[in-house]
mmCIF file of the N, C-alpha and C atoms, coordinates in Angstrom:
data_MODEL
# 
_entry.id   MODEL 
# 
loop_
_atom_site.group_PDB 
_atom_site.id 
_atom_site.type_symbol 
_atom_site.label_atom_id 
_atom_site.label_alt_id 
_atom_site.label_comp_id 
_atom_site.label_asym_id 
_atom_site.label_entity_id 
_atom_site.label_seq_id 
_atom_site.pdbx_PDB_ins_code 
_atom_site.Cartn_x 
_atom_site.Cartn_y 
_atom_site.Cartn_z 
_atom_site.occupancy 
_atom_site.B_iso_or_equiv 
_atom_site.pdbx_formal_charge 
_atom_site.auth_seq_id 
_atom_site.auth_comp_id 
_atom_site.auth_asym_id 
_atom_site.auth_atom_id 
_atom_site.pdbx_PDB_model_num 
ATOM 1   N N  . UNK A 1 1  ? 111.814 77.465  161.060 1.00 0.00 ? 1  UNK A N  1 
ATOM 2   C CA . UNK A 1 1  ? 111.593 78.897  160.870 1.00 0.00 ? 1  UNK A CA 1 
ATOM 3   C C  . UNK A 1 1  ? 110.189 79.112  160.304 1.00 0.00 ? 1  UNK A C  1 
ATOM 4   N N  . UNK A 1 2  ? 109.385 79.949  160.952 1.00 0.00 ? 2  UNK A N  1 
ATOM 5   C CA . UNK A 1 2  ? 108.029 80.216  160.452 1.00 0.00 ? 2  UNK A CA 1 
ATOM 6   C C  . UNK A 1 2  ? 108.063 80.905  159.094 1.00 0.00 ? 2  UNK A C  1 
ATOM 7   N N  . UNK A 1 3  ? 107.018 80.667  158.309 1.00 0.00 ? 3  UNK A N  1 
ATOM 8   C CA . UNK A 1 3  ? 106.856 81.330  157.012 1.00 0.00 ? 3  UNK A CA 1 
ATOM 9   C C  . UNK A 1 3  ? 106.518 82.796  157.272 1.00 0.00 ? 3  UNK A C  1 
ATOM 10  N N  . UNK A 1 4  ? 107.301 83.760  156.771 1.00 0.00 ? 4  UNK A N  1 
ATOM 11  C CA . UNK A 1 4  ? 107.047 85.168  157.059 1.00 0.00 ? 4  UNK A CA 1 
ATOM 12  C C  . UNK A 1 4  ? 105.743 85.698  156.458 1.00 0.00 ? 4  UNK A C  1 
ATOM 13  N N  . UNK A 1 5  ? 105.132 84.953  155.528 1.00 0.00 ? 5  UNK A N  1 
ATOM 14  C CA . UNK A 1 5  ? 103.871 85.383  154.925 1.00 0.00 ? 5  UNK A CA 1 
ATOM 15  C C  . UNK A 1 5  ? 102.661 84.711  155.566 1.00 0.00 ? 5  UNK A C  1 
ATOM 16  N N  . UNK A 1 6  ? 102.893 83.923  156.616 1.00 0.00 ? 6  UNK A N  1 
ATOM 17  C CA . UNK A 1 6  ? 101.802 83.232  157.302 1.00 0.00 ? 6  UNK A CA 1 
ATOM 18  C C  . UNK A 1 6  ? 101.728 83.659  158.757 1.00 0.00 ? 6  UNK A C  1 
ATOM 19  N N  . UNK A 1 7  ? 100.518 83.751  159.255 1.00 0.00 ? 7  UNK A N  1 
ATOM 20  C CA . UNK A 1 7  ? 100.286 84.100  160.655 1.00 0.00 ? 7  UNK A CA 1 
ATOM 21  C C  . UNK A 1 7  ? 100.828 82.982  161.541 1.00 0.00 ? 7  UNK A C  1 
ATOM 22  N N  . UNK A 1 8  ? 101.670 83.305  162.508 1.00 0.00 ? 8  UNK A N  1 
ATOM 23  C CA . UNK A 1 8  ? 102.218 82.270  163.386 1.00 0.00 ? 8  UNK A CA 1 
ATOM 24  C C  . UNK A 1 8  ? 101.179 81.655  164.318 1.00 0.00 ? 8  UNK A C  1 
ATOM 25  N N  . UNK A 1 9  ? 100.024 82.302  164.475 1.00 0.00 ? 9  UNK A N  1 
ATOM 26  C CA . UNK A 1 9  ? 98.988  81.774  165.363 1.00 0.00 ? 9  UNK A CA 1 
ATOM 27  C C  . UNK A 1 9  ? 98.054  80.801  164.651 1.00 0.00 ? 9  UNK A C  1 
ATOM 28  N N  . UNK A 1 10 ? 97.632  81.147  163.406 1.00 0.00 ? 10 UNK A N  1 
ATOM 29  C CA . UNK A 1 10 ? 96.636  80.303  162.731 1.00 0.00 ? 10 UNK A CA 1 
ATOM 30  C C  . UNK A 1 10 ? 97.106  79.735  161.397 1.00 0.00 ? 10 UNK A C  1 
ATOM 31  N N  . UNK A 1 11 ? 98.191  80.254  160.846 1.00 0.00 ? 11 UNK A N  1 
ATOM 32  C CA . UNK A 1 11 ? 98.718  79.759  159.583 1.00 0.00 ? 11 UNK A CA 1 
ATOM 33  C C  . UNK A 1 11 ? 98.136  80.416  158.342 1.00 0.00 ? 11 UNK A C  1 
ATOM 34  N N  . UNK A 1 12 ? 97.146  81.290  158.496 1.00 0.00 ? 12 UNK A N  1 
ATOM 35  C CA . UNK A 1 12 ? 96.549  81.994  157.349 1.00 0.00 ? 12 UNK A CA 1 
ATOM 36  C C  . UNK A 1 12 ? 97.523  83.058  156.834 1.00 0.00 ? 12 UNK A C  1 
ATOM 37  N N  . UNK A 1 13 ? 97.261  83.560  155.651 1.00 0.00 ? 13 UNK A N  1 
ATOM 38  C CA . UNK A 1 13 ? 98.066  84.656  155.108 1.00 0.00 ? 13 UNK A CA 1 
ATOM 39  C C  . UNK A 1 13 ? 97.972  85.841  156.055 1.00 0.00 ? 13 UNK A C  1 
ATOM 40  N N  . UNK A 1 14 ? 99.111  86.448  156.347 1.00 0.00 ? 14 UNK A N  1 
ATOM 41  C CA . UNK A 1 14 ? 99.106  87.586  157.269 1.00 0.00 ? 14 UNK A CA 1 
ATOM 42  C C  . UNK A 1 14 ? 99.042  88.932  156.550 1.00 0.00 ? 14 UNK A C  1 
ATOM 43  N N  . UNK A 1 15 ? 99.147  88.932  155.231 1.00 0.00 ? 15 UNK A N  1 
ATOM 44  C CA . UNK A 1 15 ? 99.060  90.178  154.485 1.00 0.00 ? 15 UNK A CA 1 
ATOM 45  C C  . UNK A 1 15 ? 100.217 91.124  154.733 1.00 0.00 ? 15 UNK A C  1 
ATOM 46  N N  . UNK A 1 16 ? 101.342 90.615  155.190 1.00 0.00 ? 16 UNK A N  1 
ATOM 47  C CA . UNK A 1 16 ? 102.490 91.460  155.500 1.00 0.00 ? 16 UNK A CA 1 
ATOM 48  C C  . UNK A 1 16 ? 103.154 91.941  154.215 1.00 0.00 ? 16 UNK A C  1 
ATOM 49  N N  . UNK A 1 17 ? 103.166 93.237  154.013 1.00 0.00 ? 17 UNK A N  1 
ATOM 50  C CA . UNK A 1 17 ? 103.784 93.775  152.797 1.00 0.00 ? 17 UNK A CA 1 
ATOM 51  C C  . UNK A 1 17 ? 105.302 93.641  152.834 1.00 0.00 ? 17 UNK A C  1 
ATOM 52  N N  . UNK A 1 18 ? 105.882 93.637  154.018 1.00 0.00 ? 18 UNK A N  1 
ATOM 53  C CA . UNK A 1 18 ? 107.339 93.520  154.126 1.00 0.00 ? 18 UNK A CA 1 
ATOM 54  C C  . UNK A 1 18 ? 107.835 92.124  153.769 1.00 0.00 ? 18 UNK A C  1 
ATOM 55  N N  . UNK A 1 19 ? 106.993 91.111  153.939 1.00 0.00 ? 19 UNK A N  1 
ATOM 56  C CA . UNK A 1 19 ? 107.377 89.732  153.647 1.00 0.00 ? 19 UNK A CA 1 
ATOM 57  C C  . UNK A 1 19 ? 107.223 89.381  152.174 1.00 0.00 ? 19 UNK A C  1 
ATOM 58  N N  . UNK A 1 20 ? 106.560 90.248  151.415 1.00 0.00 ? 20 UNK A N  1 
ATOM 59  C CA . UNK A 1 20 ? 106.322 90.014  149.985 1.00 0.00 ? 20 UNK A CA 1 
ATOM 60  C C  . UNK A 1 20 ? 107.275 90.901  149.181 1.00 0.00 ? 20 UNK A C  1 
ATOM 61  N N  . UNK A 1 21 ? 108.169 90.307  148.403 1.00 0.00 ? 21 UNK A N  1 
ATOM 62  C CA . UNK A 1 21 ? 109.135 91.120  147.647 1.00 0.00 ? 21 UNK A CA 1 
ATOM 63  C C  . UNK A 1 21 ? 108.481 92.159  146.729 1.00 0.00 ? 21 UNK A C  1 
ATOM 64  N N  . UNK A 1 22 ? 107.265 91.895  146.279 1.00 0.00 ? 22 UNK A N  1 
ATOM 65  C CA . UNK A 1 22 ? 106.580 92.853  145.383 1.00 0.00 ? 22 UNK A CA 1 
ATOM 66  C C  . UNK A 1 22 ? 106.133 94.110  146.108 1.00 0.00 ? 22 UNK A C  1 
ATOM 67  N N  . UNK A 1 23 ? 105.982 94.047  147.424 1.00 0.00 ? 23 UNK A N  1 
ATOM 68  C CA . UNK A 1 23 ? 105.500 95.212  148.176 1.00 0.00 ? 23 UNK A CA 1 
ATOM 69  C C  . UNK A 1 23 ? 106.393 95.549  149.370 1.00 0.00 ? 23 UNK A C  1 
ATOM 70  N N  . UNK A 1 24 ? 107.600 95.036  149.371 1.00 0.00 ? 24 UNK A N  1 
ATOM 71  C CA . UNK A 1 24 ? 108.497 95.183  150.521 1.00 0.00 ? 24 UNK A CA 1 
ATOM 72  C C  . UNK A 1 24 ? 108.876 96.629  150.831 1.00 0.00 ? 24 UNK A C  1 
ATOM 73  N N  . UNK A 1 25 ? 108.654 97.545  149.917 1.00 0.00 ? 25 UNK A N  1 
ATOM 74  C CA . UNK A 1 25 ? 108.978 98.950  150.181 1.00 0.00 ? 25 UNK A CA 1 
ATOM 75  C C  . UNK A 1 25 ? 107.813 99.701  150.825 1.00 0.00 ? 25 UNK A C  1 
ATOM 76  N N  . UNK A 1 26 ? 106.672 99.034  150.992 1.00 0.00 ? 26 UNK A N  1 
ATOM 77  C CA . UNK A 1 26 ? 105.490 99.655  151.593 1.00 0.00 ? 26 UNK A CA 1 
ATOM 78  C C  . UNK A 1 26 ? 105.402 99.271  153.068 1.00 0.00 ? 26 UNK A C  1 
ATOM 79  N N  . UNK A 1 27 ? 104.805 100.149 153.854 1.00 0.00 ? 27 UNK A N  1 
ATOM 80  C CA . UNK A 1 27 ? 104.584 99.831  155.260 1.00 0.00 ? 27 UNK A CA 1 
ATOM 81  C C  . UNK A 1 27 ? 103.583 98.694  155.387 1.00 0.00 ? 27 UNK A C  1 
ATOM 82  N N  . UNK A 1 28 ? 103.791 97.858  156.364 1.00 0.00 ? 28 UNK A N  1 
ATOM 83  C CA . UNK A 1 28 ? 102.863 96.775  156.663 1.00 0.00 ? 28 UNK A CA 1 
ATOM 84  C C  . UNK A 1 28 ? 101.611 97.358  157.330 1.00 0.00 ? 28 UNK A C  1 
ATOM 85  N N  . UNK A 1 29 ? 100.488 96.657  157.194 1.00 0.00 ? 29 UNK A N  1 
ATOM 86  C CA . UNK A 1 29 ? 99.245  97.093  157.834 1.00 0.00 ? 29 UNK A CA 1 
ATOM 87  C C  . UNK A 1 29 ? 99.429  97.220  159.346 1.00 0.00 ? 29 UNK A C  1 
ATOM 88  N N  . UNK A 1 30 ? 100.314 96.419  159.911 1.00 0.00 ? 30 UNK A N  1 
ATOM 89  C CA . UNK A 1 30 ? 100.469 96.418  161.372 1.00 0.00 ? 30 UNK A CA 1 
ATOM 90  C C  . UNK A 1 30 ? 101.110 97.706  161.887 1.00 0.00 ? 30 UNK A C  1 
ATOM 91  N N  . UNK A 1 31 ? 101.701 98.512  161.000 1.00 0.00 ? 31 UNK A N  1 
ATOM 92  C CA . UNK A 1 31 ? 102.309 99.773  161.420 1.00 0.00 ? 31 UNK A CA 1 
ATOM 93  C C  . UNK A 1 31 ? 101.256 100.792 161.851 1.00 0.00 ? 31 UNK A C  1 
ATOM 94  N N  . UNK A 1 32 ? 99.994  100.598 161.412 1.00 0.00 ? 32 UNK A N  1 
ATOM 95  C CA . UNK A 1 32 ? 98.953  101.593 161.670 1.00 0.00 ? 32 UNK A CA 1 
ATOM 96  C C  . UNK A 1 32 ? 97.959  101.168 162.754 1.00 0.00 ? 32 UNK A C  1 
ATOM 97  N N  . UNK A 1 33 ? 98.257  100.115 163.488 1.00 0.00 ? 33 UNK A N  1 
ATOM 98  C CA . UNK A 1 33 ? 97.349  99.634  164.531 1.00 0.00 ? 33 UNK A CA 1 
ATOM 99  C C  . UNK A 1 33 ? 98.105  99.419  165.842 1.00 0.00 ? 33 UNK A C  1 
ATOM 100 N N  . UNK A 1 34 ? 97.352  99.263  166.895 1.00 0.00 ? 34 UNK A N  1 
ATOM 101 C CA . UNK A 1 34 ? 97.923  98.930  168.201 1.00 0.00 ? 34 UNK A CA 1 
ATOM 102 C C  . UNK A 1 34 ? 97.524  97.499  168.537 1.00 0.00 ? 34 UNK A C  1 
ATOM 103 N N  . UNK A 1 35 ? 98.510  96.631  168.675 1.00 0.00 ? 35 UNK A N  1 
ATOM 104 C CA . UNK A 1 35 ? 98.259  95.231  169.009 1.00 0.00 ? 35 UNK A CA 1 
ATOM 105 C C  . UNK A 1 35 ? 98.475  95.070  170.510 1.00 0.00 ? 35 UNK A C  1 
ATOM 106 N N  . UNK A 1 36 ? 97.494  94.483  171.164 1.00 0.00 ? 36 UNK A N  1 
ATOM 107 C CA . UNK A 1 36 ? 97.559  94.251  172.605 1.00 0.00 ? 36 UNK A CA 1 
ATOM 108 C C  . UNK A 1 36 ? 98.783  93.386  172.913 1.00 0.00 ? 36 UNK A C  1 
ATOM 109 N N  . UNK A 1 37 ? 99.663  93.828  173.790 1.00 0.00 ? 37 UNK A N  1 
ATOM 110 C CA . UNK A 1 37 ? 100.844 93.037  174.146 1.00 0.00 ? 37 UNK A CA 1 
ATOM 111 C C  . UNK A 1 37 ? 100.497 91.631  174.643 1.00 0.00 ? 37 UNK A C  1 
ATOM 112 N N  . UNK A 1 38 ? 99.323  91.467  175.240 1.00 0.00 ? 38 UNK A N  1 
ATOM 113 C CA . UNK A 1 38 ? 98.910  90.143  175.724 1.00 0.00 ? 38 UNK A CA 1 
ATOM 114 C C  . UNK A 1 38 ? 98.713  89.169  174.564 1.00 0.00 ? 38 UNK A C  1 
ATOM 115 N N  . UNK A 1 39 ? 98.277  89.687  173.411 1.00 0.00 ? 39 UNK A N  1 
ATOM 116 C CA . UNK A 1 39 ? 98.109  88.836  172.227 1.00 0.00 ? 39 UNK A CA 1 
ATOM 117 C C  . UNK A 1 39 ? 99.474  88.307  171.793 1.00 0.00 ? 39 UNK A C  1 
ATOM 118 N N  . UNK A 1 40 ? 100.453 89.178  171.761 1.00 0.00 ? 40 UNK A N  1 
ATOM 119 C CA . UNK A 1 40 ? 101.799 88.758  171.372 1.00 0.00 ? 40 UNK A CA 1 
ATOM 120 C C  . UNK A 1 40 ? 102.416 87.825  172.413 1.00 0.00 ? 40 UNK A C  1 
ATOM 121 N N  . UNK A 1 41 ? 102.182 88.114  173.673 1.00 0.00 ? 41 UNK A N  1 
ATOM 122 C CA . UNK A 1 41 ? 102.732 87.284  174.744 1.00 0.00 ? 41 UNK A CA 1 
ATOM 123 C C  . UNK A 1 41 ? 102.143 85.878  174.739 1.00 0.00 ? 41 UNK A C  1 
ATOM 124 N N  . UNK A 1 42 ? 100.953 85.719  174.163 1.00 0.00 ? 42 UNK A N  1 
ATOM 125 C CA . UNK A 1 42 ? 100.314 84.404  174.115 1.00 0.00 ? 42 UNK A CA 1 
ATOM 126 C C  . UNK A 1 42 ? 100.975 83.474  173.092 1.00 0.00 ? 42 UNK A C  1 
ATOM 127 N N  . UNK A 1 43 ? 101.759 84.040  172.179 1.00 0.00 ? 43 UNK A N  1 
ATOM 128 C CA . UNK A 1 43 ? 102.476 83.211  171.201 1.00 0.00 ? 43 UNK A CA 1 
ATOM 129 C C  . UNK A 1 43 ? 103.640 82.495  171.882 1.00 0.00 ? 43 UNK A C  1 
ATOM 130 N N  . UNK A 1 44 ? 103.945 81.292  171.445 1.00 0.00 ? 44 UNK A N  1 
ATOM 131 C CA . UNK A 1 44 ? 105.155 80.639  171.969 1.00 0.00 ? 44 UNK A CA 1 
ATOM 132 C C  . UNK A 1 44 ? 106.377 81.510  171.656 1.00 0.00 ? 44 UNK A C  1 
ATOM 133 N N  . UNK A 1 45 ? 107.325 81.558  172.547 1.00 0.00 ? 45 UNK A N  1 
ATOM 134 C CA . UNK A 1 45 ? 108.502 82.426  172.408 1.00 0.00 ? 45 UNK A CA 1 
ATOM 135 C C  . UNK A 1 45 ? 109.211 82.230  171.076 1.00 0.00 ? 45 UNK A C  1 
ATOM 136 N N  . UNK A 1 46 ? 109.286 81.008  170.582 1.00 0.00 ? 46 UNK A N  1 
ATOM 137 C CA . UNK A 1 46 ? 110.001 80.748  169.332 1.00 0.00 ? 46 UNK A CA 1 
ATOM 138 C C  . UNK A 1 46 ? 109.287 81.294  168.092 1.00 0.00 ? 46 UNK A C  1 
ATOM 139 N N  . UNK A 1 47 ? 108.023 81.714  168.247 1.00 0.00 ? 47 UNK A N  1 
ATOM 140 C CA . UNK A 1 47 ? 107.275 82.266  167.112 1.00 0.00 ? 47 UNK A CA 1 
ATOM 141 C C  . UNK A 1 47 ? 107.174 83.789  167.154 1.00 0.00 ? 47 UNK A C  1 
ATOM 142 N N  . UNK A 1 48 ? 107.564 84.402  168.242 1.00 0.00 ? 48 UNK A N  1 
ATOM 143 C CA . UNK A 1 48 ? 107.473 85.860  168.361 1.00 0.00 ? 48 UNK A CA 1 
ATOM 144 C C  . UNK A 1 48 ? 108.535 86.544  167.512 1.00 0.00 ? 48 UNK A C  1 
ATOM 145 N N  . UNK A 1 49 ? 108.141 87.676  166.924 1.00 0.00 ? 49 UNK A N  1 
ATOM 146 C CA . UNK A 1 49 ? 109.045 88.514  166.125 1.00 0.00 ? 49 UNK A CA 1 
ATOM 147 C C  . UNK A 1 49 ? 109.626 87.802  164.902 1.00 0.00 ? 49 UNK A C  1 
ATOM 148 N N  . UNK A 1 50 ? 108.906 86.812  164.391 1.00 0.00 ? 50 UNK A N  1 
ATOM 149 C CA . UNK A 1 50 ? 109.346 86.088  163.194 1.00 0.00 ? 50 UNK A CA 1 
ATOM 150 C C  . UNK A 1 50 ? 108.452 86.390  162.002 1.00 0.00 ? 50 UNK A C  1 
ATOM 151 N N  . UNK A 1 51 ? 107.170 86.673  162.261 1.00 0.00 ? 51 UNK A N  1 
ATOM 152 C CA . UNK A 1 51 ? 106.197 86.955  161.209 1.00 0.00 ? 51 UNK A CA 1 
ATOM 153 C C  . UNK A 1 51 ? 105.029 87.718  161.818 1.00 0.00 ? 51 UNK A C  1 
ATOM 154 N N  . UNK A 1 52 ? 104.352 88.502  160.999 1.00 0.00 ? 52 UNK A N  1 
ATOM 155 C CA . UNK A 1 52 ? 103.167 89.226  161.455 1.00 0.00 ? 52 UNK A CA 1 
ATOM 156 C C  . UNK A 1 52 ? 102.024 88.264  161.734 1.00 0.00 ? 52 UNK A C  1 
ATOM 157 N N  . UNK A 1 53 ? 101.243 88.607  162.732 1.00 0.00 ? 53 UNK A N  1 
ATOM 158 C CA . UNK A 1 53 ? 99.964  87.941  162.912 1.00 0.00 ? 53 UNK A CA 1 
ATOM 159 C C  . UNK A 1 53 ? 99.038  88.402  161.794 1.00 0.00 ? 53 UNK A C  1 
ATOM 160 N N  . UNK A 1 54 ? 97.992  87.660  161.514 1.00 0.00 ? 54 UNK A N  1 
ATOM 161 C CA . UNK A 1 54 ? 96.965  88.146  160.592 1.00 0.00 ? 54 UNK A CA 1 
ATOM 162 C C  . UNK A 1 54 ? 96.097  89.140  161.375 1.00 0.00 ? 54 UNK A C  1 
ATOM 163 N N  . UNK A 1 55 ? 95.364  90.026  160.699 1.00 0.00 ? 55 UNK A N  1 
ATOM 164 C CA . UNK A 1 55 ? 94.542  90.995  161.426 1.00 0.00 ? 55 UNK A CA 1 
ATOM 165 C C  . UNK A 1 55 ? 93.544  90.341  162.387 1.00 0.00 ? 55 UNK A C  1 
ATOM 166 N N  . UNK A 1 56 ? 93.000  89.181  162.020 1.00 0.00 ? 56 UNK A N  1 
ATOM 167 C CA . UNK A 1 56 ? 92.025  88.518  162.886 1.00 0.00 ? 56 UNK A CA 1 
ATOM 168 C C  . UNK A 1 56 ? 92.687  88.072  164.187 1.00 0.00 ? 56 UNK A C  1 
ATOM 169 N N  . UNK A 1 57 ? 93.824  87.393  164.093 1.00 0.00 ? 57 UNK A N  1 
ATOM 170 C CA . UNK A 1 57 ? 94.508  86.927  165.301 1.00 0.00 ? 57 UNK A CA 1 
ATOM 171 C C  . UNK A 1 57 ? 95.080  88.089  166.115 1.00 0.00 ? 57 UNK A C  1 
ATOM 172 N N  . UNK A 1 58 ? 95.445  89.166  165.455 1.00 0.00 ? 58 UNK A N  1 
ATOM 173 C CA . UNK A 1 58 ? 95.945  90.347  166.161 1.00 0.00 ? 58 UNK A CA 1 
ATOM 174 C C  . UNK A 1 58 ? 94.810  91.132  166.813 1.00 0.00 ? 58 UNK A C  1 
ATOM 175 N N  . UNK A 1 59 ? 93.559  90.748  166.493 1.00 0.00 ? 59 UNK A N  1 
ATOM 176 C CA . UNK A 1 59 ? 92.364  91.398  167.046 1.00 0.00 ? 59 UNK A CA 1 
ATOM 177 C C  . UNK A 1 59 ? 92.331  92.886  166.730 1.00 0.00 ? 59 UNK A C  1 
ATOM 178 N N  . UNK A 1 60 ? 92.635  93.233  165.469 1.00 0.00 ? 60 UNK A N  1 
ATOM 179 C CA . UNK A 1 60 ? 92.663  94.639  165.067 1.00 0.00 ? 60 UNK A CA 1 
ATOM 180 C C  . UNK A 1 60 ? 91.737  94.927  163.883 1.00 0.00 ? 60 UNK A C  1 
ATOM 181 N N  . UNK A 1 61 ? 90.836  94.010  163.565 1.00 0.00 ? 61 UNK A N  1 
ATOM 182 C CA . UNK A 1 61 ? 89.934  94.211  162.427 1.00 0.00 ? 61 UNK A CA 1 
ATOM 183 C C  . UNK A 1 61 ? 89.203  95.548  162.507 1.00 0.00 ? 61 UNK A C  1 
ATOM 184 N N  . UNK A 1 62 ? 88.684  95.899  163.692 1.00 0.00 ? 62 UNK A N  1 
ATOM 185 C CA . UNK A 1 62 ? 87.951  97.153  163.837 1.00 0.00 ? 62 UNK A CA 1 
ATOM 186 C C  . UNK A 1 62 ? 88.849  98.364  163.608 1.00 0.00 ? 62 UNK A C  1 
ATOM 187 N N  . UNK A 1 63 ? 90.089  98.302  164.073 1.00 0.00 ? 63 UNK A N  1 
ATOM 188 C CA . UNK A 1 63 ? 91.034  99.405  163.858 1.00 0.00 ? 63 UNK A CA 1 
ATOM 189 C C  . UNK A 1 63 ? 91.311  99.599  162.365 1.00 0.00 ? 63 UNK A C  1 
ATOM 190 N N  . UNK A 1 64 ? 91.487  98.495  161.652 1.00 0.00 ? 64 UNK A N  1 
ATOM 191 C CA . UNK A 1 64 ? 91.777  98.581  160.218 1.00 0.00 ? 64 UNK A CA 1 
ATOM 192 C C  . UNK A 1 64 ? 90.578  99.138  159.452 1.00 0.00 ? 64 UNK A C  1 
ATOM 193 N N  . UNK A 1 65 ? 89.394  98.700  159.803 1.00 0.00 ? 65 UNK A N  1 
ATOM 194 C CA . UNK A 1 65 ? 88.179  99.212  159.134 1.00 0.00 ? 65 UNK A CA 1 
ATOM 195 C C  . UNK A 1 65 ? 88.020  100.701 159.371 1.00 0.00 ? 65 UNK A C  1 
ATOM 196 N N  . UNK A 1 66 ? 88.256  101.147 160.595 1.00 0.00 ? 66 UNK A N  1 
ATOM 197 C CA . UNK A 1 66 ? 88.133  102.579 160.920 1.00 0.00 ? 66 UNK A CA 1 
ATOM 198 C C  . UNK A 1 66 ? 89.156  103.399 160.154 1.00 0.00 ? 66 UNK A C  1 
ATOM 199 N N  . UNK A 1 67 ? 90.354  102.876 159.985 1.00 0.00 ? 67 UNK A N  1 
ATOM 200 C CA . UNK A 1 67 ? 91.407  103.598 159.278 1.00 0.00 ? 67 UNK A CA 1 
ATOM 201 C C  . UNK A 1 67 ? 91.121  103.709 157.789 1.00 0.00 ? 67 UNK A C  1 
ATOM 202 N N  . UNK A 1 68 ? 90.345  102.789 157.245 1.00 0.00 ? 68 UNK A N  1 
ATOM 203 C CA . UNK A 1 68 ? 90.054  102.800 155.813 1.00 0.00 ? 68 UNK A CA 1 
ATOM 204 C C  . UNK A 1 68 ? 88.858  103.663 155.456 1.00 0.00 ? 68 UNK A C  1 
ATOM 205 N N  . UNK A 1 69 ? 88.071  104.062 156.446 1.00 0.00 ? 69 UNK A N  1 
ATOM 206 C CA . UNK A 1 69 ? 86.902  104.888 156.169 1.00 0.00 ? 69 UNK A CA 1 
ATOM 207 C C  . UNK A 1 69 ? 87.319  106.339 156.010 1.00 0.00 ? 69 UNK A C  1 
ATOM 208 N N  . UNK A 1 70 ? 86.715  107.017 155.009 1.00 0.00 ? 70 UNK A N  1 
ATOM 209 C CA . UNK A 1 70 ? 87.047  108.442 154.844 1.00 0.00 ? 70 UNK A CA 1 
ATOM 210 C C  . UNK A 1 70 ? 86.506  109.245 156.019 1.00 0.00 ? 70 UNK A C  1 
ATOM 211 N N  . UNK A 1 71 ? 87.186  110.340 156.373 1.00 0.00 ? 71 UNK A N  1 
ATOM 212 C CA . UNK A 1 71 ? 86.711  111.173 157.490 1.00 0.00 ? 71 UNK A CA 1 
ATOM 213 C C  . UNK A 1 71 ? 85.343  111.767 157.195 1.00 0.00 ? 71 UNK A C  1 
ATOM 214 N N  . UNK A 1 72 ? 84.548  111.891 158.242 1.00 0.00 ? 72 UNK A N  1 
ATOM 215 C CA . UNK A 1 72 ? 83.217  112.485 158.103 1.00 0.00 ? 72 UNK A CA 1 
ATOM 216 C C  . UNK A 1 72 ? 83.343  113.989 158.267 1.00 0.00 ? 72 UNK A C  1 
ATOM 217 N N  . UNK A 1 73 ? 82.664  114.703 157.367 1.00 0.00 ? 73 UNK A N  1 
ATOM 218 C CA . UNK A 1 73 ? 82.634  116.145 157.535 1.00 0.00 ? 73 UNK A CA 1 
ATOM 219 C C  . UNK A 1 73 ? 83.284  116.820 156.451 1.00 0.00 ? 73 UNK A C  1 
# 
């Protein structure tokens, strides 16, 4: 069974708030991004839907940065 706090693709911390009992009531970062289905399909079947990818492996770094910037205007 994969570690729910580690990225199944690279093994780094995935930052999943749901996998950490201290923050399990907060939404995970992955709730606010769109992950390309091809990225998920590239994982071996036994690793899918077991743990979050890290933002780097999910290829969503730019989406997360944009979401954290305050609106202009």
